N, C-alpha and C positions, 0 to 999 in steps of 0.2 A: 495530438502531442505524443511524443515518445521521449523516453529518458535520454538526456545528453550522454549519460553513461549507458553503454550497451546492456540492456536488460537480458538476464538469463532466462527469466520466467515472466509470463504475463498472466494476470488474474483479472477476469472481467466479472465484476459484481454489479454491473449496471442493472437497475430494476429491482435490486434487493434492498430491503429496508432494515433499519437498525434493529437488532445488533449484528445482522448477518454479514455486512461488509467487513467489520472488524474481526468477527469470528473466522470467516474464511481466510482473511489475511493472515491471522495467527496460525491457522492450520497449514497454510501453504508455506509459511516461513519455517515451520518445524520440519518440513520435508526437504528443505534445501540445504546445501552445503554452506558453511561459513564463507562469507565473501561474495556469494552469489547475489545478483540484483533482481528484485521483483518489481515489476511495473503493475500497478493496480489502477483500474478504471472503475469509478463508482458514480452513482447519481444521487445517493442519499446524502442530504446536506449535513446530517449528523456525523458522517465520516470525516468531515473537514476538521472537527475537533477531536473525535474519538481516536482516529488512527495516529495523529501526531502525539496525543496524550499518552497512548499506550507505548509508542516508540520511545518517548522521553524517559520511561521507567523500565525499559527493556534493554537488552544488549544490542539491539538492532539500531540502524542509523537511517534517518530520513535524509535522502540525498536531494530530492526535489518534491515540491508540492505545487500544483497548479489548478486553477479553476478555469474552465472554458466558458465562452460566451453562451453556449447552449446548455449550460447547467451540469456539466460533467466535472468530476474531481479526479485528478490524476496524481499518483504518488509513485516515487521511485525510492525503494527501500533496499538497503544493503543488509544482508543476513549477518548477524553478529555471531560471536563464539559463545557457546553455552558455558 
């Protein structure tokens, strides 16, 4: 899967366990310009709740969220304005 919206950045956190997928996602978002899109690929099931929960209380926006048949979780996130 890839974002329907063209991703500016891609972050592969497959194989990392909680809390690292969320932590790395936060770190990458801080490096990006507002409006840029980050595509995240994860395998940790906890990311399915952690990443959207964080985005719900942040300035960033979850554009897409998808689980694949082989156990990967993909997210497309638009960087918000600080």
